[in-house]
N, C-alpha and C positions, 0 to 999 in steps of 0.2 A: 470572724468576719477577715482579718488581712490574711486566712489558711486560703479562703473564698479567696479570695484579692490577689494572690499568687495563682492560683489555680487556674485561676480566669485569664488572667495574664498568658499563663500557658499556653493556656485552650488559641487564644488568642497567635500568639506568636508563631504559633504549629500553622497555624489558616495555611499560612501563603504554601507553605511547604507540602499537604497536603494537596491542593485542590491545582500546584505544581504539577504534583506525582499524577493524577487524575486524567490531564491534560493529551498522557501519552498517548493517541490512538492499538486500538488491537489495528494491526496490519490482515486487508484479506486480498489475496494475488488469488485472480480468476484468468485459466488460460482457456480461450474463447474462440473460434471464429463464426464471422458471418456466413461460412461454408457448411455450417456443421450442422443438422439440425433439432439437433439435440442440445441444442446452445440457449436459445429462447429464453428456456424455463431459469438457469442459472444468470445469465444476462440481468432476468425480469427480479431472482434474487435481489442481483446487486447492487441496480436500479436502486430498489426498496431499503440499502442498507444506505447507500450513497445521499438518499431525503431524510432520513428518520435515524442516521445512528450518527453523529457526532462525539460516541466513543470509538467508534470506525473508520477506520482508515479503506474504503474499498479501491482494488484497481484494475481496472481491465486489458490482461497482455494477450494482443491480437498477434497468432500465430499463423505461423507460413507456409506448415506445413497442408493446406485443407486450398490450397490457389490454385492450384491445379486440376481439382475436381470436379470444375463445373461455374464458380466464384471468386474472384477474389476482390480479400475483403480489402480494404483501403486501405484500415486501419492498421495494418499486419508490420508485424516487423521481425526481423532476424534475430534482435537483441532479445525480444518475447517469446522464440523454439529456443537458443541460446538460451535462457535462464529457466524455461524451465528442461532442459534439455538439463542442464543440474538438477534440478529437483529429483527429473527421475532415474539416474542415477543414485542419487542416495539415499532417496524410499524403494528403491529396487522397481518400479512397478511399470518406469517404461514412458512417458509421453500418449497424454489423451482429452479429449475435451468433452467434456466438461471439467478441467481438472480445480479446486477451488484447493489455496496454500494459506494457514494461520499464523502469522505472524517464520515463517520460515519454519516452522517445526510440525507442522500436522498436514493432513494434504486426506483429499476426498473427493466424493462425487460431487462441484460443482450447485449439482439441482436437488442437493440432499439438505435439503432444511435443515433440518430433526438435528443432523451429525454437523451439520456449521455450525448453529445456536451453538451446541453446547462444543463444539470446540471454540468460539469467540468466549464462551464465557469461563476455560479454560484458560484461556491465554491473556484475564485476564492478571493473574497469579506471574505471568513469564520474568522472567530475571532481564529489570531495567537499564542495564548498561549506563546510561551517562541521560541527562536532559540535554533538550536541543531546543536551540532560539535563531529561529529566523524570517529575515524579514529582507526586503526589499532594496536596494540601496543607487538609486541611478536605473541604467539595461541589468542591474546585475543582481545575483540575491549570496546576501551574506546569513553566513550560519555558523552560529557558536554551539560550541558544542563543550558539555560542560567537564569537568572532574571528577575518574569515575575509576573503575576498574576493566580491564582488560583492556581490546583491541579489536576496530572495530573499521569497515570499509563505510565511506560517508557514498551515498548516495543520494544523485538527483535525479527525479522525477519532474518530469512536464509529461499533464493531463490535461486532458480535456473536458469540459465538465460533462456534456451532452449532444448526441447526434442521431440524426435520423435516413436513414439510408433506405428507400426502394430497393430491397436485390433481385434481379434483372434474370438468373438463375443456375441450376447446382440445385442442393437440399431443400432449399428459404427461397428458390423462385416464390415470386407472386406475391411475400412477406416483407409487412416496412416493419423495419426495427427498429428499437428506440432504445440505445444501450449509454451509459454513465458510464465518467469517470474510466476512458480511452488514455491506455496515458501514448503518448507521442514519441516519447524519449527516454535515456533512464544514459546519467552516468556517472561514473566512479571520479570523486572530488578529490579526493583524498582522505589517505587513511589517520583516523582517532588512535591513537597512541593511552590513552589514560590521561592526558594532561588537557587544562582548557585551553582550548584552540578552535580556529577561527579560520573558515575558510570562506571563501569566492568563489563563483560560478557563474557563467550564466548559463542562461536555457537554452536547448536546440531547438527547442518545439515543445510550443504545448501550451494551453489559453492559461492553468495550474498549474502550482505544483506543489511534493514535500519532500521529505528529508527520508533517509531510513539509515540507519547503524545496521549493517551489516558484517554480524560471528565469522572468525573465520569457516566453522561449519554450518553457515548459509542462514543460520538464525536469524529473526529480526530483534534488534533486544534495543532499538530505539526508533520513535520514527516523530516527525513532525507538521503537519498542513502549514506551507509557506501563506500567509495573511495578506487575505486581496488588499491592493493599494486604497477602494472605495471606502 
């Protein structure tokens, strides 16, 4: 009976750590544009991920290079275009839409659900550098990164949960698009070097926020949502 009690106690002590590890979502970045006729199926898939999977953090990065082709995407960001270009240089396949990048390590056509789901499942075993705890403090975000191995940039991403847009021109003219988790800002707020560290930052734009740890090779080695106040 005493051995069983010790085993039970060990399980109960381990449970919080296991729950904390499970909270690290797989980061799925979709590079897209409202001017691209092949993007709506990928955006629909991202919509489903954002509503159905708490274990996944989907983020839609709207690029700028479609803006001169008939429709200017109101959510396009130069920082999204630059982020995709960095991935394109690393993966060797340039920039295209819709492109999906999983944990900064695997890229694929964003409308290929089979490959995307397989990449998400594979990403569950990806290395996690450290735990992240983020919360609102007044008009700022407090981000505590735990002790771990390696170094990483700490990125604060602001995004809007959903928008509906009536497209007036371009390849999607006449369509009304519903798009989720549209990134409105992304900023580097500091460098994590392995020690427990707390960062503070204000959000430039976006109704909700998430924190990413990005290693030197571009892979995402940590992530967390910033909880709503409600």
